[in-house]
Structure formats: structure tokens, C-alpha cells
C-alpha positions as CSV (number, residue, x, y, z in Angstrom):
1,M,0.0,0.0,0.0
2,K,1.3,3.4,-0.9
3,T,2.1,6.0,1.8
4,E,-0.6,8.4,0.4
5,A,-3.3,5.7,0.7
6,I,-2.3,5.0,4.3
7,I,-2.4,8.7,5.2
8,V,-5.9,9.1,3.6
9,M,-7.2,5.9,5.3
10,V,-5.9,6.9,8.8
11,G,-7.2,10.5,8.3
12,A,-10.7,9.2,7.3
13,Q,-10.8,6.8,10.3
14,G,-9.5,9.6,12.6
15,I,-12.3,11.9,11.5
16,V,-15.0,9.2,12.0
17,V,-13.6,8.3,15.5
18,A,-13.4,12.0,16.5
19,M,-17.0,12.7,15.4
20,A,-18.3,9.6,17.2
21,A,-16.4,10.6,20.4
22,Y,-17.7,14.1,20.2
23,F,-21.3,13.0,19.9
24,F,-21.0,10.4,22.6
25,Y,-19.6,13.1,24.8
26,K,-22.5,15.4,24.1
27,V,-25.1,12.7,24.7
28,L,-23.6,11.5,27.9
29,T,-23.1,15.0,29.4
30,V,-26.4,16.6,28.5
31,K,-28.5,17.6,31.5
32,P,-31.9,15.9,31.6
33,K,-35.0,18.0,30.9
34,P,-37.5,18.2,33.8
35,E,-40.5,16.1,32.8
36,P,-43.9,17.2,33.9
37,D,-45.4,15.2,36.8
38,S,-48.9,14.2,35.6
39,Y,-49.9,13.3,39.2
40,S,-49.1,16.7,40.6
41,E,-51.2,18.4,37.9
42,N,-54.3,16.3,39.0
43,D,-54.0,16.7,42.7
44,D,-57.3,18.6,43.0
45,I,-59.3,15.8,41.2
46,T,-60.5,13.3,43.8
47,E,-62.3,10.9,41.4
48,R,-61.2,9.1,38.3
49,Q,-62.8,10.4,35.2
50,D,-64.0,7.7,32.8
51,N,-64.7,8.7,29.2
């Protein structure tokens, strides 16, 4: 294999690995969004509503 081909191959693999690492980092370090609590919104309702 020629030197130029090895350089291109290692460069392409390096870019793919760097992008994957970047996005894994972003996914694993994002703060979770607060989800609404459906029970606290219905605290004033004492009976179950059947439709």
C-alpha cells in the first residue's frame, strides 16, 4: 500500500472516530430535561374520570 493511501485511510478513520467521540460526549453529558409530573397536575381531582 502506498504512503498516500495509508495517510488518507488513517485520516478518514480519525475523522470518524473523532466525530463519534464528540457526539458520545454530548449525549452523555447533557442535562436531563425536567419532565412534567402528571400526578401533581391532577391533585385537585379526587375521582377518576371515565370517558
